[in-house]
PQR file with spaces between the fields and no chain letter, atoms N, CA, C, O and H, PARSE charges and radii, in Angstrom:
ATOM       1  N    UNK     1     116.465   87.111  142.438 -0.4000 1.5000
ATOM       2  CA   UNK     1     115.821   86.889  141.282 -0.0000 2.0000
ATOM       3  C    UNK     1     115.292   85.288  140.868  0.5500 1.7000
ATOM       4  O    UNK     1     116.081   84.346  140.943 -0.5500 1.4000
ATOM       5  N    UNK     2     114.186   85.146  140.526 -0.4000 1.5000
ATOM       6  CA   UNK     2     113.616   83.760  140.036 -0.0000 2.0000
ATOM       7  C    UNK     2     114.308   83.157  138.960  0.5500 1.7000
ATOM       8  O    UNK     2     115.134   83.770  138.283 -0.5500 1.4000
ATOM       9  H    UNK     2     113.545   85.911  140.465  0.4000 1.0000
ATOM      10  N    UNK     3     113.974   81.888  138.770 -0.4000 1.5000
ATOM      11  CA   UNK     3     114.590   81.482  137.539 -0.0000 2.0000
ATOM      12  C    UNK     3     113.840   81.861  136.316  0.5500 1.7000
ATOM      13  O    UNK     3     114.411   81.931  135.228 -0.5500 1.4000
ATOM      14  H    UNK     3     113.304   81.391  139.320  0.4000 1.0000
ATOM      15  N    UNK     4     112.613   82.098  136.462 -0.4000 1.5000
ATOM      16  CA   UNK     4     112.018   82.565  135.055 -0.0000 2.0000
ATOM      17  C    UNK     4     111.815   83.910  134.826  0.5500 1.7000
ATOM      18  O    UNK     4     111.138   84.331  133.888 -0.5500 1.4000
ATOM      19  H    UNK     4     112.149   82.041  137.346  0.4000 1.0000
ATOM      20  N    UNK     5     112.667   84.969  136.075 -0.4000 1.5000
ATOM      21  CA   UNK     5     113.244   86.410  135.397 -0.0000 2.0000
ATOM      22  C    UNK     5     114.564   86.036  135.048  0.5500 1.7000
ATOM      23  O    UNK     5     115.047   86.712  134.139 -0.5500 1.4000
ATOM      24  H    UNK     5     113.217   84.627  136.837  0.4000 1.0000
ATOM      25  N    UNK     6     115.374   85.026  135.584 -0.4000 1.5000
ATOM      26  CA   UNK     6     116.765   85.118  134.996 -0.0000 2.0000
ATOM      27  C    UNK     6     116.623   84.593  133.356  0.5500 1.7000
ATOM      28  O    UNK     6     117.268   85.217  132.514 -0.5500 1.4000
ATOM      29  H    UNK     6     114.982   84.477  136.322  0.4000 1.0000
ATOM      30  N    UNK     7     115.893   83.607  132.992 -0.4000 1.5000
ATOM      31  CA   UNK     7     115.463   83.146  131.849 -0.0000 2.0000
ATOM      32  C    UNK     7     115.160   84.214  130.589  0.5500 1.7000
ATOM      33  O    UNK     7     115.624   84.272  129.451 -0.5500 1.4000
ATOM      34  H    UNK     7     115.369   83.101  133.676  0.4000 1.0000
ATOM      35  N    UNK     8     114.138   85.060  131.327 -0.4000 1.5000
ATOM      36  CA   UNK     8     113.736   86.046  130.508 -0.0000 2.0000
ATOM      37  C    UNK     8     115.191   87.184  130.572  0.5500 1.7000
ATOM      38  O    UNK     8     115.523   87.765  129.539 -0.5500 1.4000
ATOM      39  H    UNK     8     113.760   85.012  132.252  0.4000 1.0000
ATOM      40  N    UNK     9     115.681   87.320  131.401 -0.4000 1.5000
ATOM      41  CA   UNK     9     116.896   88.352  131.017 -0.0000 2.0000
ATOM      42  C    UNK     9     117.719   87.802  129.878  0.5500 1.7000
ATOM      43  O    UNK     9     117.942   88.519  128.902 -0.5500 1.4000
ATOM      44  H    UNK     9     115.411   86.847  132.240  0.4000 1.0000
ATOM      45  N    UNK    10     118.273   86.329  129.959 -0.4000 1.5000
ATOM      46  CA   UNK    10     119.072   85.701  128.880 -0.0000 2.0000
ATOM      47  C    UNK    10     118.391   85.869  127.896  0.5500 1.7000
ATOM      48  O    UNK    10     118.954   86.422  126.951 -0.5500 1.4000
ATOM      49  H    UNK    10     118.092   85.747  130.752  0.4000 1.0000
ATOM      50  N    UNK    11     117.115   85.514  127.752 -0.4000 1.5000
ATOM      51  CA   UNK    11     116.536   85.520  126.382 -0.0000 2.0000
ATOM      52  C    UNK    11     116.818   87.110  125.622  0.5500 1.7000
ATOM      53  O    UNK    11     117.397   87.260  124.546 -0.5500 1.4000
ATOM      54  H    UNK    11     116.658   85.065  128.520  0.4000 1.0000
ATOM      55  N    UNK    12     116.335   88.047  126.351 -0.4000 1.5000
ATOM      56  CA   UNK    12     116.411   89.207  125.942 -0.0000 2.0000
ATOM      57  C    UNK    12     117.913   89.720  125.504  0.5500 1.7000
ATOM      58  O    UNK    12     118.029   90.498  124.557 -0.5500 1.4000
ATOM      59  H    UNK    12     115.864   87.925  127.225  0.4000 1.0000
ATOM      60  N    UNK    13     119.101   89.231  126.267 -0.4000 1.5000
ATOM      61  CA   UNK    13     120.202   89.657  126.115 -0.0000 2.0000
ATOM      62  C    UNK    13     120.695   88.647  125.032  0.5500 1.7000
ATOM      63  O    UNK    13     121.752   88.957  124.482 -0.5500 1.4000
ATOM      64  H    UNK    13     119.007   88.600  127.037  0.4000 1.0000
ATOM      65  N    UNK    14     120.104   87.504  124.647 -0.4000 1.5000
ATOM      66  CA   UNK    14     120.775   86.651  123.373 -0.0000 2.0000
ATOM      67  C    UNK    14     120.277   87.695  122.259  0.5500 1.7000
ATOM      68  O    UNK    14     120.389   87.203  121.136 -0.5500 1.4000
ATOM      69  H    UNK    14     119.246   87.252  125.094  0.4000 1.0000
ATOM      70  N    UNK    15     119.881   88.691  122.258 -0.4000 1.5000
ATOM      71  CA   UNK    15     119.251   89.599  121.094 -0.0000 2.0000
ATOM      72  C    UNK    15     120.053   91.001  120.979  0.5500 1.7000
ATOM      73  O    UNK    15     119.994   91.788  120.035 -0.5500 1.4000
ATOM      74  H    UNK    15     119.790   89.090  123.171  0.4000 1.0000
ATOM      75  N    UNK    16     120.738   91.112  122.044 -0.4000 1.5000
ATOM      76  CA   UNK    16     121.635   92.143  122.427 -0.0000 2.0000
ATOM      77  C    UNK    16     122.554   92.912  121.338  0.5500 1.7000
ATOM      78  O    UNK    16     123.165   92.235  120.511 -0.5500 1.4000
ATOM      79  H    UNK    16     120.786   90.473  122.811  0.4000 1.0000
ATOM      80  N    UNK    17     122.639   94.110  121.334 -0.4000 1.5000
ATOM      81  CA   UNK    17     123.626   94.608  119.863 -0.0000 2.0000
ATOM      82  C    UNK    17     125.130   94.310  120.332  0.5500 1.7000
ATOM      83  O    UNK    17     125.949   94.087  119.440 -0.5500 1.4000
ATOM      84  H    UNK    17     122.142   94.660  122.006  0.4000 1.0000
ATOM      85  N    UNK    18     125.509   94.291  121.535 -0.4000 1.5000
ATOM      86  CA   UNK    18     126.487   93.660  121.807 -0.0000 2.0000
ATOM      87  C    UNK    18     127.409   92.175  121.941  0.5500 1.7000
ATOM      88  O    UNK    18     127.234   91.478  122.940 -0.5500 1.4000
ATOM      89  H    UNK    18     124.843   94.473  122.259  0.4000 1.0000
ATOM      90  N    UNK    19     128.320   91.781  120.950 -0.4000 1.5000
ATOM      91  CA   UNK    19     128.298   90.543  120.898 -0.0000 2.0000
ATOM      92  C    UNK    19     128.757   89.626  122.048  0.5500 1.7000
ATOM      93  O    UNK    19     128.663   88.398  122.049 -0.5500 1.4000
ATOM      94  H    UNK    19     128.462   92.347  120.138  0.4000 1.0000
ATOM      95  N    UNK    20     129.340   90.508  123.167 -0.4000 1.5000
ATOM      96  CA   UNK    20     129.717   90.030  124.368 -0.0000 2.0000
ATOM      97  C    UNK    20     128.297   89.430  125.222  0.5500 1.7000
ATOM      98  O    UNK    20     128.170   88.271  125.619 -0.5500 1.4000
ATOM      99  H    UNK    20     129.417   91.505  123.166  0.4000 1.0000
ATOM     100  N    UNK    21     127.506   90.301  125.348 -0.4000 1.5000
ATOM     101  CA   UNK    21     126.264   90.108  125.846 -0.0000 2.0000
ATOM     102  C    UNK    21     125.391   88.787  125.052  0.5500 1.7000
ATOM     103  O    UNK    21     124.729   87.903  125.595 -0.5500 1.4000
ATOM     104  H    UNK    21     127.609   91.242  125.026  0.4000 1.0000
ATOM     105  N    UNK    22     125.590   88.955  123.935 -0.4000 1.5000
ATOM     106  CA   UNK    22     124.852   87.886  123.145 -0.0000 2.0000
ATOM     107  C    UNK    22     125.512   86.415  123.800  0.5500 1.7000
ATOM     108  O    UNK    22     124.806   85.564  124.342 -0.5500 1.4000
ATOM     109  H    UNK    22     126.128   89.674  123.494  0.4000 1.0000
ATOM     110  N    UNK    23     126.879   86.311  123.649 -0.4000 1.5000
ATOM     111  CA   UNK    23     127.538   85.213  124.025 -0.0000 2.0000
ATOM     112  C    UNK    23     127.242   84.675  125.372  0.5500 1.7000
ATOM     113  O    UNK    23     126.974   83.497  125.608 -0.5500 1.4000
ATOM     114  H    UNK    23     127.453   87.002  123.209  0.4000 1.0000
ATOM     115  N    UNK    24     127.329   85.855  126.433 -0.4000 1.5000
ATOM     116  CA   UNK    24     127.024   85.458  127.683 -0.0000 2.0000
ATOM     117  C    UNK    24     125.579   84.833  127.679  0.5500 1.7000
ATOM     118  O    UNK    24     125.324   83.777  128.257 -0.5500 1.4000
ATOM     119  H    UNK    24     127.547   86.812  126.241  0.4000 1.0000
ATOM     120  N    UNK    25     124.722   85.519  127.030 -0.4000 1.5000
ATOM     121  CA   UNK    25     123.451   84.915  127.200 -0.0000 2.0000
ATOM     122  C    UNK    25     123.227   83.523  126.776  0.5500 1.7000
ATOM     123  O    UNK    25     122.513   82.745  127.408 -0.5500 1.4000
ATOM     124  H    UNK    25     124.929   86.377  126.560  0.4000 1.0000
ATOM     125  N    UNK    26     123.866   83.223  125.669 -0.4000 1.5000
ATOM     126  CA   UNK    26     123.636   81.992  125.084 -0.0000 2.0000
ATOM     127  C    UNK    26     124.503   80.944  125.956  0.5500 1.7000
ATOM     128  O    UNK    26     124.084   79.808  126.180 -0.5500 1.4000
ATOM     129  H    UNK    26     124.445   83.855  125.156  0.4000 1.0000
ATOM     130  N    UNK    27     125.499   81.322  126.335 -0.4000 1.5000
ATOM     131  CA   UNK    27     126.122   80.695  127.265 -0.0000 2.0000
ATOM     132  C    UNK    27     125.351   80.083  128.794  0.5500 1.7000
ATOM     133  O    UNK    27     125.426   78.953  129.278 -0.5500 1.4000
ATOM     134  H    UNK    27     125.839   82.245  126.153  0.4000 1.0000
ATOM     135  N    UNK    28     124.660   81.222  129.267 -0.4000 1.5000
ATOM     136  CA   UNK    28     123.914   80.891  130.378 -0.0000 2.0000
ATOM     137  C    UNK    28     122.767   79.865  130.036  0.5500 1.7000
ATOM     138  O    UNK    28     122.471   78.945  130.798 -0.5500 1.4000
ATOM     139  H    UNK    28     124.599   82.140  128.875  0.4000 1.0000
ATOM     140  N    UNK    29     121.961   80.167  128.473 -0.4000 1.5000
ATOM     141  CA   UNK    29     121.012   79.367  128.353 -0.0000 2.0000
ATOM     142  C    UNK    29     121.426   77.998  128.162  0.5500 1.7000
ATOM     143  O    UNK    29     120.683   77.048  128.407 -0.5500 1.4000
ATOM     144  H    UNK    29     122.201   80.915  127.854  0.4000 1.0000
ATOM     145  N    UNK    30     122.672   77.879  127.701 -0.4000 1.5000
ATOM     146  CA   UNK    30     123.226   76.546  127.650 -0.0000 2.0000
ATOM     147  C    UNK    30     123.381   75.740  129.006  0.5500 1.7000
ATOM     148  O    UNK    30     123.282   74.513  129.010 -0.5500 1.4000
ATOM     149  H    UNK    30     123.276   78.651  127.502  0.4000 1.0000
ATOM     150  N    UNK    31     123.625   76.467  130.147 -0.4000 1.5000
ATOM     151  CA   UNK    31     123.889   75.905  131.726 -0.0000 2.0000
ATOM     152  C    UNK    31     122.329   75.528  131.845  0.5500 1.7000
ATOM     153  O    UNK    31     122.274   74.426  132.392 -0.5500 1.4000
ATOM     154  H    UNK    31     123.705   77.464  130.143  0.4000 1.0000
ATOM     155  N    UNK    32     121.110   75.980  131.565 -0.4000 1.5000
ATOM     156  CA   UNK    32     119.797   75.773  131.793 -0.0000 2.0000
ATOM     157  C    UNK    32     119.441   73.891  131.748  0.5500 1.7000
ATOM     158  O    UNK    32     118.612   73.280  132.422 -0.5500 1.4000
ATOM     159  H    UNK    32     121.155   76.875  131.120  0.4000 1.0000
ATOM     160  N    UNK    33     120.324   73.394  130.793 -0.4000 1.5000
ATOM     161  CA   UNK    33     120.498   71.976  130.900 -0.0000 2.0000
ATOM     162  C    UNK    33     119.320   71.263  129.880  0.5500 1.7000
ATOM     163  O    UNK    33     119.360   70.069  129.584 -0.5500 1.4000
ATOM     164  H    UNK    33     120.997   73.890  130.245  0.4000 1.0000
ATOM     165  N    UNK    34     118.289   72.186  129.407 -0.4000 1.5000
ATOM     166  CA   UNK    34     117.121   71.507  128.764 -0.0000 2.0000
ATOM     167  C    UNK    34     116.810   71.782  127.535  0.5500 1.7000
ATOM     168  O    UNK    34     117.067   72.922  127.149 -0.5500 1.4000
ATOM     169  H    UNK    34     118.256   73.156  129.647  0.4000 1.0000
ATOM     170  N    UNK    35     116.350   71.088  126.849 -0.4000 1.5000
ATOM     171  CA   UNK    35     115.920   71.367  125.467 -0.0000 2.0000
ATOM     172  C    UNK    35     114.970   72.696  124.944  0.5500 1.7000
ATOM     173  O    UNK    35     114.698   73.075  123.804 -0.5500 1.4000
ATOM     174  H    UNK    35     116.141   70.162  127.163  0.4000 1.0000
ATOM     175  N    UNK    36     114.569   73.260  126.356 -0.4000 1.5000
ATOM     176  CA   UNK    36     113.445   74.326  125.769 -0.0000 2.0000
ATOM     177  C    UNK    36     114.001   75.250  125.251  0.5500 1.7000
ATOM     178  O    UNK    36     113.160   75.858  124.589 -0.5500 1.4000
ATOM     179  H    UNK    36     114.790   72.953  127.282  0.4000 1.0000
ATOM     180  N    UNK    37     115.232   75.838  125.154 -0.4000 1.5000
ATOM     181  CA   UNK    37     115.600   76.990  124.330 -0.0000 2.0000
ATOM     182  C    UNK    37     116.572   76.442  123.426  0.5500 1.7000
ATOM     183  O    UNK    37     117.745   76.817  123.440 -0.5500 1.4000
ATOM     184  H    UNK    37     115.915   75.345  125.692  0.4000 1.0000
ATOM     185  N    UNK    38     116.031   75.372  122.462 -0.4000 1.5000
ATOM     186  CA   UNK    38     117.092   75.087  121.461 -0.0000 2.0000
ATOM     187  C    UNK    38     117.052   76.119  120.485  0.5500 1.7000
ATOM     188  O    UNK    38     118.098   76.415  119.907 -0.5500 1.4000
ATOM     189  H    UNK    38     115.079   75.067  122.451  0.4000 1.0000
ATOM     190  N    UNK    39     115.888   76.766  120.196 -0.4000 1.5000
ATOM     191  CA   UNK    39     115.697   77.424  118.939 -0.0000 2.0000
ATOM     192  C    UNK    39     116.562   78.630  119.228  0.5500 1.7000
ATOM     193  O    UNK    39     117.234   79.082  118.301 -0.5500 1.4000
ATOM     194  H    UNK    39     115.038   76.525  120.665  0.4000 1.0000
ATOM     195  N    UNK    40     116.611   79.175  120.379 -0.4000 1.5000
ATOM     196  CA   UNK    40     117.589   80.533  120.636 -0.0000 2.0000
ATOM     197  C    UNK    40     119.005   79.859  120.398  0.5500 1.7000
ATOM     198  O    UNK    40     119.705   80.287  119.480 -0.5500 1.4000
ATOM     199  H    UNK    40     116.065   78.808  121.133  0.4000 1.0000
ATOM     200  N    UNK    41     119.357   79.028  121.037 -0.4000 1.5000
ATOM     201  CA   UNK    41     120.776   78.437  120.442 -0.0000 2.0000
ATOM     202  C    UNK    41     120.832   78.225  119.057  0.5500 1.7000
ATOM     203  O    UNK    41     121.631   78.918  118.428 -0.5500 1.4000
ATOM     204  H    UNK    41     118.789   78.680  121.783  0.4000 1.0000
ATOM     205  N    UNK    42     120.088   77.339  118.405 -0.4000 1.5000
ATOM     206  CA   UNK    42     120.434   77.211  117.109 -0.0000 2.0000
ATOM     207  C    UNK    42     120.242   78.643  116.339  0.5500 1.7000
ATOM     208  O    UNK    42     120.862   78.719  115.279 -0.5500 1.4000
ATOM     209  H    UNK    42     119.439   76.776  118.917  0.4000 1.0000
ATOM     210  N    UNK    43     119.593   79.612  116.660 -0.4000 1.5000
ATOM     211  CA   UNK    43     119.823   80.726  115.851 -0.0000 2.0000
ATOM     212  C    UNK    43     120.942   81.482  116.180  0.5500 1.7000
ATOM     213  O    UNK    43     121.299   82.423  115.471 -0.5500 1.4000
ATOM     214  H    UNK    43     119.089   79.550  117.522  0.4000 1.0000
ATOM     215  N    UNK    44     121.602   81.111  117.324 -0.4000 1.5000
ATOM     216  CA   UNK    44     122.764   81.865  117.657 -0.0000 2.0000
ATOM     217  C    UNK    44     124.022   81.330  116.921  0.5500 1.7000
ATOM     218  O    UNK    44     125.098   81.889  116.708 -0.5500 1.4000
ATOM     219  H    UNK    44     121.311   80.346  117.900  0.4000 1.0000
ATOM     220  N    UNK    45     123.586   80.096  116.593 -0.4000 1.5000
ATOM     221  CA   UNK    45     124.965   79.428  115.756 -0.0000 2.0000
ATOM     222  C    UNK    45     124.972   80.254  114.389  0.5500 1.7000
ATOM     223  O    UNK    45     125.957   80.139  113.659 -0.5500 1.4000
ATOM     224  H    UNK    45     122.712   79.642  116.765  0.4000 1.0000
ATOM     225  N    UNK    46     124.033   80.989  114.055 -0.4000 1.5000
ATOM     226  CA   UNK    46     124.045   81.731  112.687 -0.0000 2.0000
ATOM     227  C    UNK    46     124.421   82.968  112.998  0.5500 1.7000
ATOM     228  O    UNK    46     124.270   83.757  112.065 -0.5500 1.4000
ATOM     229  H    UNK    46     123.233   81.083  114.647  0.4000 1.0000
ATOM     230  N    UNK    47     124.940   83.506  114.160 -0.4000 1.5000
ATOM     231  CA   UNK    47     125.297   84.994  114.577 -0.0000 2.0000
ATOM     232  C    UNK    47     126.729   85.308  113.815  0.5500 1.7000
ATOM     233  O    UNK    47     127.711   84.565  113.802 -0.5500 1.4000
ATOM     234  H    UNK    47     125.063   82.866  114.919  0.4000 1.0000
ATOM     235  N    UNK    48     126.619   86.369  113.296 -0.4000 1.5000
ATOM     236  CA   UNK    48     127.784   86.740  112.721 -0.0000 2.0000
ATOM     237  C    UNK    48     129.108   86.925  113.450  0.5500 1.7000
ATOM     238  O    UNK    48     130.120   86.991  112.753 -0.5500 1.4000
ATOM     239  H    UNK    48     125.821   86.972  113.306  0.4000 1.0000
ATOM     240  N    UNK    49     129.225   87.022  114.870 -0.4000 1.5000
ATOM     241  CA   UNK    49     130.325   86.942  115.767 -0.0000 2.0000
ATOM     242  C    UNK    49     130.872   85.569  115.936  0.5500 1.7000
ATOM     243  O    UNK    49     130.070   84.677  116.209 -0.5500 1.4000
ATOM     244  H    UNK    49     128.403   86.968  115.436  0.4000 1.0000
ATOM     245  N    UNK    50     132.024   85.310  115.822 -0.4000 1.5000
ATOM     246  CA   UNK    50     132.425   83.895  116.044 -0.0000 2.0000
ATOM     247  C    UNK    50     132.368   83.583  117.480  0.5500 1.7000
ATOM     248  O    UNK    50     132.227   82.409  117.819 -0.5500 1.4000
ATOM     249  H    UNK    50     132.676   86.035  115.600  0.4000 1.0000
ATOM     250  N    UNK    51     132.464   84.526  118.364 -0.4000 1.5000
ATOM     251  CA   UNK    51     132.285   84.060  119.920 -0.0000 2.0000
ATOM     252  C    UNK    51     130.890   83.542  120.024  0.5500 1.7000
ATOM     253  O    UNK    51     130.711   82.460  120.582 -0.5500 1.4000
ATOM     254  H    UNK    51     132.578   85.480  118.088  0.4000 1.0000
ATOM     255  N    UNK    52     129.855   84.237  119.521 -0.4000 1.5000
ATOM     256  CA   UNK    52     128.340   83.997  119.887 -0.0000 2.0000
ATOM     257  C    UNK    52     128.391   82.393  119.241  0.5500 1.7000
ATOM     258  O    UNK    52     127.992   81.385  119.824 -0.5500 1.4000
ATOM     259  H    UNK    52     130.001   85.116  119.068  0.4000 1.0000
ATOM     260  N    UNK    53     128.938   82.455  118.005 -0.4000 1.5000
ATOM     261  CA   UNK    53     128.686   81.104  117.429 -0.0000 2.0000
ATOM     262  C    UNK    53     129.357   79.875  118.243  0.5500 1.7000
ATOM     263  O    UNK    53     128.947   78.716  118.321 -0.5500 1.4000
ATOM     264  H    UNK    53     129.262   83.274  117.531  0.4000 1.0000
ATOM     265  N    UNK    54     130.343   80.377  118.745 -0.4000 1.5000
ATOM     266  CA   UNK    54     131.271   79.005  119.791 -0.0000 2.0000
ATOM     267  C    UNK    54     130.573   79.038  120.908  0.5500 1.7000
ATOM     268  O    UNK    54     130.632   77.959  121.498 -0.5500 1.4000
ATOM     269  H    UNK    54     130.676   81.318  118.682  0.4000 1.0000
ATOM     270  N    UNK    55     129.903   79.880  121.468 -0.4000 1.5000
ATOM     271  CA   UNK    55     128.854   79.819  122.507 -0.0000 2.0000
ATOM     272  C    UNK    55     127.572   78.939  122.283  0.5500 1.7000
ATOM     273  O    UNK    55     127.093   78.069  123.011 -0.5500 1.4000
ATOM     274  H    UNK    55     129.855   80.757  120.989  0.4000 1.0000
ATOM     275  N    UNK    56     127.197   79.368  121.186 -0.4000 1.5000
ATOM     276  CA   UNK    56     125.912   78.210  120.831 -0.0000 2.0000
ATOM     277  C    UNK    56     126.461   76.902  120.522  0.5500 1.7000
ATOM     278  O    UNK    56     125.753   75.950  120.849 -0.5500 1.4000
ATOM     279  H    UNK    56     127.585   80.075  120.595  0.4000 1.0000
ATOM     280  N    UNK    57     127.595   76.649  119.951 -0.4000 1.5000
ATOM     281  CA   UNK    57     127.934   75.179  119.878 -0.0000 2.0000
ATOM     282  C    UNK    57     128.125   74.502  121.164  0.5500 1.7000
ATOM     283  O    UNK    57     127.716   73.351  121.321 -0.5500 1.4000
ATOM     284  H    UNK    57     128.170   77.423  119.685  0.4000 1.0000
ATOM     285  N    UNK    58     128.742   75.172  122.121 -0.4000 1.5000
ATOM     286  CA   UNK    58     128.891   74.744  123.357 -0.0000 2.0000
ATOM     287  C    UNK    58     127.828   74.476  124.013  0.5500 1.7000
ATOM     288  O    UNK    58     127.812   73.536  124.807 -0.5500 1.4000
ATOM     289  H    UNK    58     129.074   76.107  121.993  0.4000 1.0000
ATOM     290  N    UNK    59     126.729   75.275  123.788 -0.4000 1.5000
ATOM     291  CA   UNK    59     125.357   75.280  124.510 -0.0000 2.0000
ATOM     292  C    UNK    59     124.611   74.325  123.686  0.5500 1.7000
ATOM     293  O    UNK    59     123.670   73.809  124.288 -0.5500 1.4000
ATOM     294  H    UNK    59     126.743   76.039  123.143  0.4000 1.0000
ATOM     295  N    UNK    60     124.774   73.950  122.477 -0.4000 1.5000
ATOM     296  CA   UNK    60     123.872   72.744  122.040 -0.0000 2.0000
ATOM     297  C    UNK    60     124.680   71.533  122.493  0.5500 1.7000
ATOM     298  O    UNK    60     124.117   70.625  123.106 -0.5500 1.4000
ATOM     299  H    UNK    60     125.538   74.370  121.987  0.4000 1.0000
ATOM     300  N    UNK    61     125.975   71.489  122.212 -0.4000 1.5000
ATOM     301  CA   UNK    61     126.661   70.259  122.698 -0.0000 2.0000
ATOM     302  C    UNK    61     126.333   69.706  123.868  0.5500 1.7000
ATOM     303  O    UNK    61     126.158   68.490  123.931 -0.5500 1.4000
ATOM     304  H    UNK    61     126.432   72.226  121.714  0.4000 1.0000
ATOM     305  N    UNK    62     126.182   70.629  125.131 -0.4000 1.5000
ATOM     306  CA   UNK    62     125.433   70.363  126.284 -0.0000 2.0000
ATOM     307  C    UNK    62     124.382   69.617  126.453  0.5500 1.7000
ATOM     308  O    UNK    62     124.217   68.944  127.471 -0.5500 1.4000
ATOM     309  H    UNK    62     126.325   71.618  125.080  0.4000 1.0000
ATOM     310  N    UNK    63     123.325   69.666  125.198 -0.4000 1.5000
ATOM     311  CA   UNK    63     122.223   68.985  125.413 -0.0000 2.0000
ATOM     312  C    UNK    63     122.484   67.478  125.192  0.5500 1.7000
ATOM     313  O    UNK    63     121.723   66.584  125.561 -0.5500 1.4000
ATOM     314  H    UNK    63     123.458   70.213  124.371  0.4000 1.0000
ATOM     315  N    UNK    64     123.737   67.299  124.499 -0.4000 1.5000
ATOM     316  CA   UNK    64     123.708   65.605  124.158 -0.0000 2.0000
ATOM     317  C    UNK    64     122.884   65.248  123.250  0.5500 1.7000
ATOM     318  O    UNK    64     122.843   64.026  123.114 -0.5500 1.4000
ATOM     319  H    UNK    64     124.355   68.026  124.199  0.4000 1.0000
ATOM     320  N    UNK    65     122.050   65.969  122.411 -0.4000 1.5000
ATOM     321  CA   UNK    65     121.215   65.701  121.158 -0.0000 2.0000
ATOM     322  C    UNK    65     121.819   66.041  119.747  0.5500 1.7000
ATOM     323  O    UNK    65     121.869   67.138  119.190 -0.5500 1.4000
ATOM     324  H    UNK    65     122.084   66.963  122.522  0.4000 1.0000
ATOM     325  N    UNK    66     122.361   64.550  119.221 -0.4000 1.5000
ATOM     326  CA   UNK    66     122.933   64.838  117.944 -0.0000 2.0000
ATOM     327  C    UNK    66     122.339   65.697  117.063  0.5500 1.7000
ATOM     328  O    UNK    66     122.990   66.550  116.460 -0.5500 1.4000
ATOM     329  H    UNK    66     122.320   63.660  119.673  0.4000 1.0000
ATOM     330  N    UNK    67     121.029   65.531  116.920 -0.4000 1.5000
ATOM     331  CA   UNK    67     120.051   66.418  116.112 -0.0000 2.0000
ATOM     332  C    UNK    67     120.481   67.945  116.417  0.5500 1.7000
ATOM     333  O    UNK    67     120.844   68.711  115.524 -0.5500 1.4000
ATOM     334  H    UNK    67     120.500   64.838  117.410  0.4000 1.0000
ATOM     335  N    UNK    68     120.416   68.223  117.493 -0.4000 1.5000
ATOM     336  CA   UNK    68     120.656   69.839  117.881 -0.0000 2.0000
ATOM     337  C    UNK    68     122.159   70.141  117.630  0.5500 1.7000
ATOM     338  O    UNK    68     122.349   71.347  117.476 -0.5500 1.4000
ATOM     339  H    UNK    68     120.121   67.600  118.218  0.4000 1.0000
ATOM     340  N    UNK    69     123.194   69.434  117.552 -0.4000 1.5000
ATOM     341  CA   UNK    69     124.430   69.526  116.959 -0.0000 2.0000
ATOM     342  C    UNK    69     124.678   69.731  115.600  0.5500 1.7000
ATOM     343  O    UNK    69     125.537   70.447  115.085 -0.5500 1.4000
ATOM     344  H    UNK    69     123.039   68.454  117.677  0.4000 1.0000
ATOM     345  N    UNK    70     123.734   68.943  115.013 -0.4000 1.5000
ATOM     346  CA   UNK    70     123.723   68.759  113.530 -0.0000 2.0000
ATOM     347  C    UNK    70     123.171   70.461  112.863  0.5500 1.7000
ATOM     348  O    UNK    70     123.638   71.142  111.950 -0.5500 1.4000
ATOM     349  H    UNK    70     123.037   68.361  115.431  0.4000 1.0000
ATOM     350  N    UNK    71     122.198   70.654  113.640 -0.4000 1.5000
ATOM     351  CA   UNK    71     121.800   72.145  113.310 -0.0000 2.0000
ATOM     352  C    UNK    71     122.919   73.212  113.312  0.5500 1.7000
ATOM     353  O    UNK    71     123.066   74.212  112.609 -0.5500 1.4000
ATOM     354  H    UNK    71     121.819   70.101  114.382  0.4000 1.0000
ATOM     355  N    UNK    72     123.618   72.729  114.256 -0.4000 1.5000
ATOM     356  CA   UNK    72     124.924   74.008  114.598 -0.0000 2.0000
ATOM     357  C    UNK    72     125.754   74.167  113.343  0.5500 1.7000
ATOM     358  O    UNK    72     126.015   75.153  112.654 -0.5500 1.4000
ATOM     359  H    UNK    72     123.499   71.918  114.828  0.4000 1.0000
ATOM     360  N    UNK    73     126.168   72.580  113.244 -0.4000 1.5000
ATOM     361  CA   UNK    73     127.260   72.192  112.058 -0.0000 2.0000
ATOM     362  C    UNK    73     126.999   72.637  110.708  0.5500 1.7000
ATOM     363  O    UNK    73     127.812   73.114  109.915 -0.5500 1.4000
ATOM     364  H    UNK    73     125.955   71.780  113.804  0.4000 1.0000
ATOM     365  N    UNK    74     125.626   72.400  110.526 -0.4000 1.5000
ATOM     366  CA   UNK    74     125.071   72.879  108.878 -0.0000 2.0000
ATOM     367  C    UNK    74     125.315   74.172  108.559  0.5500 1.7000
ATOM     368  O    UNK    74     125.533   74.440  107.378 -0.5500 1.4000
ATOM     369  H    UNK    74     124.966   72.013  111.170  0.4000 1.0000
ATOM     370  N    UNK    75     125.322   75.075  109.421 -0.4000 1.5000
ATOM     371  CA   UNK    75     125.268   76.410  108.994 -0.0000 2.0000
ATOM     372  C    UNK    75     126.836   76.905  108.630  0.5500 1.7000
ATOM     373  O    UNK    75     127.045   78.051  108.230 -0.5500 1.4000
ATOM     374  H    UNK    75     125.145   74.858  110.381  0.4000 1.0000
């Protein structure tokens, strides 16, 4: 499975009905190490499930960008 297919899978899973799948997807996107998917991570910070919000906070924190973290904390 190539990187593009993996990212596509994680993006689909970030919208899954099951919170465990959403959280795992956001964690995976956080490991990509880039700012390319900040919007998905930021949206996940507003998820109703605390597990998904925590995964989003960690994923945004990995960016090392204070503005990205601010998006998370302002929700």
